[in-house]
C-alpha positions as CSV (number, residue, x, y, z in Angstrom):
1,X,32.7,-0.2,-3.5
2,X,32.8,-0.8,-7.2
3,X,36.6,0.0,-7.3
4,X,37.1,-2.6,-4.5
5,X,35.1,-5.3,-6.4
6,X,37.0,-4.6,-9.6
7,X,40.3,-4.8,-7.8
8,X,39.2,-8.1,-6.2
9,X,38.4,-9.5,-9.7
10,X,41.8,-8.4,-11.1
11,X,43.7,-9.9,-8.2
12,X,42.3,-13.4,-8.8
13,X,45.1,-15.9,-9.8
14,X,45.0,-17.3,-13.2
15,X,43.5,-20.8,-13.4
16,X,44.1,-23.6,-15.8
17,X,41.5,-24.1,-18.4
18,X,38.6,-26.2,-17.3
19,X,35.5,-26.1,-15.2
20,X,37.2,-24.1,-12.4
21,X,38.1,-21.3,-14.8
22,X,34.5,-21.2,-16.1
23,X,33.2,-21.0,-12.5
24,X,35.5,-18.1,-11.7
25,X,34.5,-16.2,-14.9
26,X,30.8,-16.7,-13.9
27,X,31.5,-15.4,-10.4
28,X,33.4,-12.4,-11.8
29,X,30.5,-11.6,-14.1
30,X,28.1,-11.7,-11.2
31,X,30.4,-9.4,-9.1
32,X,30.6,-6.9,-11.9
33,X,26.8,-6.8,-12.1
34,X,26.6,-6.2,-8.3
35,X,29.3,-3.5,-8.7
36,X,27.4,-1.7,-11.5
37,X,24.1,-1.9,-9.5
38,X,25.8,-0.5,-6.4
39,X,27.4,2.3,-8.4
40,X,24.1,3.2,-10.0
41,X,22.2,3.3,-6.7
42,X,24.9,5.4,-5.0
43,X,24.8,8.0,-7.8
44,X,21.0,8.1,-7.5
45,X,21.2,8.6,-3.7
46,X,23.8,11.4,-4.0
47,X,21.7,13.1,-6.6
48,X,18.6,13.0,-4.3
49,X,20.5,14.3,-1.3
50,X,22.0,17.1,-3.4
51,X,18.5,18.1,-4.6
52,X,17.1,18.1,-1.1
53,X,20.0,20.3,0.1
54,X,19.7,22.7,-2.8
55,X,15.9,23.1,-2.4
56,X,16.2,23.5,1.3
57,X,18.9,26.1,1.0
58,X,16.8,28.2,-1.4
59,X,14.0,28.5,1.1
60,X,16.1,29.1,4.2
61,X,17.0,32.5,5.4
62,X,19.6,31.5,8.0
63,X,22.1,28.7,8.5
64,X,20.2,27.5,11.6
65,X,17.0,27.3,9.6
66,X,18.7,25.4,6.8
67,X,20.3,22.9,9.3
68,X,17.0,22.2,11.0
69,X,15.1,21.7,7.8
70,X,17.7,19.7,6.0
71,X,18.4,17.5,9.0
72,X,14.7,16.6,9.3
73,X,14.4,15.8,5.6
74,X,17.6,13.9,5.5
75,X,16.4,11.9,8.5
76,X,13.1,11.0,6.7
77,X,15.0,10.0,3.6
78,X,17.5,7.9,5.7
79,X,14.7,6.0,7.5
80,X,13.2,4.9,4.2
81,X,16.7,3.7,3.1
82,X,17.1,1.8,6.4
83,X,14.0,-0.3,5.6
84,X,15.0,-0.9,2.0
85,X,18.5,-2.0,2.9
86,X,17.3,-4.2,5.7
87,X,15.0,-6.0,3.2
88,X,17.7,-6.3,0.6
89,X,15.9,-3.7,-1.6
90,X,12.9,-6.0,-2.0
91,X,10.6,-3.4,-0.5
92,X,9.8,-1.3,2.6
93,X,6.8,-2.2,4.7
94,X,4.5,0.8,4.6
95,X,3.1,0.4,8.2
96,X,6.6,0.3,9.6
97,X,7.8,3.2,7.5
98,X,4.8,5.3,8.6
99,X,5.3,4.5,12.2
100,X,9.1,5.4,12.0
101,X,8.4,8.7,10.3
102,X,5.6,9.8,12.7
103,X,6.7,8.5,16.0
104,X,9.0,11.5,16.7
105,X,6.0,13.8,16.2
106,X,3.5,11.9,18.5
107,X,5.1,12.7,21.8
108,X,2.2,14.7,23.2
109,X,-0.2,11.7,23.5
110,X,0.3,8.1,22.7
111,X,-3.1,8.0,20.9
112,X,-2.6,11.3,19.1
113,X,-1.5,9.6,15.8
114,X,-3.3,6.5,14.5
115,X,-2.2,4.4,11.6
116,X,-4.3,1.8,9.8
117,X,-4.0,-0.2,6.6
118,X,-3.2,-3.6,5.0
119,X,0.4,-4.8,4.6
120,X,2.0,-3.1,1.6
121,X,5.6,-3.5,0.5
122,X,6.7,-0.3,-1.2
123,X,9.2,-0.1,-3.9
124,X,12.2,2.2,-3.5
125,X,10.7,5.2,-5.3
126,X,7.4,5.0,-3.3
127,X,9.2,4.5,0.0
128,X,11.4,7.6,-0.6
129,X,8.6,9.9,-1.7
130,X,6.0,8.8,0.8
131,X,8.5,9.0,3.7
132,X,9.4,12.6,2.8
133,X,5.7,13.5,2.3
134,X,4.8,12.2,5.8
135,X,7.7,14.2,7.2
136,X,6.5,17.4,5.6
137,X,2.9,16.8,6.6
138,X,3.8,16.1,10.2
139,X,6.2,19.1,10.4
140,X,3.4,21.4,9.2
141,X,0.9,19.7,11.6
142,X,3.3,20.4,14.5
143,X,3.7,24.1,13.6
144,X,0.2,25.0,12.5
145,X,-2.2,22.0,12.6
146,X,-3.5,19.2,14.8
147,X,-0.1,18.3,16.3
148,X,0.3,21.8,17.6
149,X,-2.2,21.2,20.4
150,X,-2.6,18.2,22.8
151,X,-6.2,17.5,21.8
152,X,-5.3,17.4,18.1
153,X,-5.5,14.1,16.2
154,X,-3.9,12.7,13.0
155,X,-5.3,9.6,11.3
156,X,-3.3,8.0,8.5
157,X,-4.9,5.1,6.5
158,X,-4.4,3.4,3.2
159,X,-6.1,0.8,1.1
160,X,-5.7,-1.1,-2.1
161,X,-8.9,-1.4,-4.1
162,X,-10.0,-2.5,-7.6
163,X,-10.4,0.4,-9.9
164,X,-11.3,0.7,-13.6
165,X,-9.3,-2.2,-14.9
166,X,-6.5,-1.9,-12.4
167,X,-5.8,-2.0,-8.7
168,X,-5.5,1.4,-7.0
169,X,-3.5,2.5,-4.0
170,X,-5.1,5.2,-1.9
171,X,-3.5,6.9,1.2
172,X,-5.1,9.5,3.3
173,X,-3.8,11.9,6.0
174,X,-6.5,13.4,8.1
175,X,-6.2,16.0,10.9
176,X,-8.8,16.9,13.4
177,X,-9.1,18.7,16.7
178,X,-6.5,21.3,15.9
179,X,-6.6,25.0,15.3
180,X,-8.3,26.5,12.2
181,X,-6.0,26.2,9.2
182,X,-5.8,28.2,6.0
183,X,-4.0,27.5,2.8
184,X,-0.6,29.2,2.8
185,X,0.2,31.8,0.2
186,X,3.9,30.8,0.0
187,X,4.9,27.7,-1.9
188,X,8.2,26.2,-0.6
189,X,9.9,22.9,-1.1
190,X,7.8,21.1,1.5
191,X,4.6,22.1,-0.1
192,X,5.8,21.0,-3.6
193,X,6.7,17.6,-2.1
194,X,3.2,17.3,-0.6
195,X,1.2,18.6,-3.6
196,X,3.3,17.9,-6.7
197,X,6.5,15.9,-6.5
198,X,5.2,12.7,-4.9
199,X,2.2,12.6,-7.3
200,X,4.6,13.0,-10.3
201,X,7.0,10.4,-9.1
202,X,4.3,7.8,-8.5
203,X,2.1,8.6,-11.5
204,X,-0.8,9.5,-9.3
205,X,-3.0,12.3,-8.2
206,X,-2.9,14.3,-4.9
207,X,-5.4,16.4,-3.2
208,X,-4.3,18.7,-0.4
209,X,-7.3,20.3,1.3
210,X,-7.4,22.9,4.1
211,X,-10.8,22.1,5.6
212,X,-12.5,23.7,8.6
213,X,-11.9,20.5,10.6
214,X,-8.3,20.2,9.6
215,X,-5.9,19.3,6.8
216,X,-6.7,16.4,4.5
217,X,-4.2,14.9,2.1
218,X,-5.0,12.1,-0.3
219,X,-2.8,10.2,-2.7
220,X,-4.5,8.0,-5.4
221,X,-2.3,6.1,-7.8
222,X,-2.1,2.8,-9.6
223,X,-1.0,0.1,-7.1
224,X,1.7,-1.0,-9.5
225,X,3.4,2.4,-9.1
226,X,4.0,1.9,-5.4
227,X,4.1,-1.9,-4.6
228,X,7.4,-3.6,-4.9
229,X,7.4,-6.6,-7.3
230,X,9.8,-8.4,-5.0
231,X,7.9,-7.7,-1.8
232,X,6.5,-10.7,0.1
233,X,3.3,-8.7,0.6
234,X,2.6,-8.6,-3.1
235,X,2.7,-12.3,-3.5
236,X,0.4,-13.5,-0.8
237,X,-3.2,-14.3,-1.7
238,X,-5.4,-11.2,-1.3
239,X,-7.9,-12.8,1.1
240,X,-5.1,-14.1,3.4
241,X,-3.4,-10.7,3.4
242,X,-6.5,-8.9,4.4
243,X,-7.2,-11.2,7.3
244,X,-3.6,-11.4,8.5
245,X,-2.3,-7.9,8.0
246,X,-5.1,-5.4,8.6
247,X,-3.9,-3.3,11.5
248,X,-5.1,-0.4,13.6
249,X,-2.4,0.9,15.9
250,X,-1.4,4.1,17.6
251,X,1.9,5.9,17.3
252,X,3.6,7.9,19.9
């Protein structure tokens, strides 16, 4: 893409001095900014995909196992990108992101997975990390937790509240009605995503509990670490957002 833009700039015919030439130079400068930004984003995306592939390969014992795990994680990553690109990288709606990530796992019962929270436009870093975390939590729930049985339930909710001098974003994953769960002794890439990597990326804290009633995962972080500065959800008055955007819907 960057090469094509640079070639387009070089192919422009020379113009006589004047306002037309100035306008062309301004357009060329803008195109170069776009090219540089695209190049930067593409390099970042390739690095992320390579990291996911490498980590997945290290924990997989067969090619089939690698393909299944890598395909699921790449799909989760891709869904977050779809939302960001559709919104011109201004942000990804958290409610829509959550429903997209969890709908494939809620096929047993339409009310098995519930999602609730105010409208939040996530920045790119938050969208990527939260989408991958939701995928890992749901994958584990399907294998060992609440989504492994028809009567199991998963509730996902989030809120933005005033903390000590700053707004805080809090997101909770709560399982119930599933089999008894115990904390695994092995720590793979999925568990590192759930317990460590997302918290580090978003400058927050994560608790991942294996309770008698089911798994509970909580992310608590400064709202500024997750909310896109360019999102329409971050600019609306707080009271209006609360009335207009509070949702309680089921996935499946």
